[in-house]
N, C-alpha and C positions, 0 to 999 in steps of 0.2 A: 788228324782232323775229323771232328763229327760232322755228320752229313745231317743237312737239315731238310725235312720232308717237304718244305714249301719250295725248295729251290729244284730246278731241273738237275738231274744226274746224267750228265753226258758221258756215253762210252766212246761214241765215235763222232764225227761231225753229223752224220745223218741219223744215227741211232741214239734215242733217249727215251727214257721211261717218263710216263705221264703220271703226275700225282692228281688225283681226283679230290678234291676239298670236299667232305661229307656235308658241310654246312651249305653249299651252293650247289652240289650235286653235278658238277661239271668239272672239266678240265681246267686246273688253276692256271695253267700257262695259256689258255684259250684267249683270243682276243675278241671273241663273240660274247657281247654283253646282253644278258636276257633279264627282262624285269617281269616278276609274276606278282599277283596280287589276289587276294580272296576278298570275295564280297562280304563284307561284315555289316553293311548298313541295313537298317529295317526297311521293310517296303514302304513306300511314299503313301500316305493316305490323302486322296484328295476330297474330303468332305467329311461327313459324319461317320463316326465308328459304328460298326455293327449293332453294338448295345443300344445307342442313340436311335437308330432306325427301329429296333425291335419295339422300343418303349413308345415311339411316335405311332406304330402301326397296331398297337393292341386295342386302340378304340377303333381303328378302321376294319379290323378284322371282325369285331363284333357287327358292326354296320354292314359288312360285306356279307355275313350269313343272312341278315334279314333281307338284304337286297337280292341275295341268291335265291331265296324261297320265293320272294315275290317276282322275279323274272321267270323262275321255274313254274309258278302258278299261271301268270299270264301266257306262257308258251302253251301250257297243257289247255287252257280255255280256249286258245286260239285255233286249236285243233276243231273245235265245235262252233265257234262263233266269231265273225269277222277275223279270219286268218291272216289278212295282210296288216291290218292295223295292230291287233293283239301281239301278232308273231313279230312285227317289227318292234314293238315295245319290250318284248321278252328278250329279243336279240340285244337291244341297246342296253337295257338294264343288266342283261347277262355279262356283257362286256364290262361295265362298271362293277359289278359283284366280283369279277375275276380279278380286277385291278386292286380291289380292297382286301382279297385275301380268300375270298370263297371260289377256288378254282373248279372244284367238282361241280358245285351247284350252277355257276356261271356256264361252265362249257355244257351241261345238260340243257340249260335253258337256251343257249345259243343253237344248239342242235335241233332241239324240238321245235323252236321257232322258226328255223330255217326249213324244217321238212314241213312244217304247217304252211309256211309261205308257198312252197313248190307245189303242195297237194292243192291249196286254194287256188292257185293262179292257173295250173296246168292240168290238173286232173278233174277237179270238180265241175268246170263247165261243161264236160262231156256227159254228165249224168244229170 
């Protein structure tokens, strides 16, 4: 009688060889059922694609650079004339410029405007 590899080969009542099925990678006689899955679905996109957002912001980036230079100019001028008003204007326009893509110019304008306001309010009254 030929032995089938899928069936237990009993030697004694308590001693038997286990057949491991290479397709499932577990004991074929086991009563433990395991389900495995691979994530094959593409990630969910909850809005526009990156290409669409890049096309939309090309015009904004050009306007952001102009606003960044304007904010930087206002912040530098505020070091000499009307520090609170021009410094605040430089900070506000700097935030708008950063949002539109001119991150470096906007950050410098915000920093210089803040320094101008601090110097104008706290240090200049003592001189």
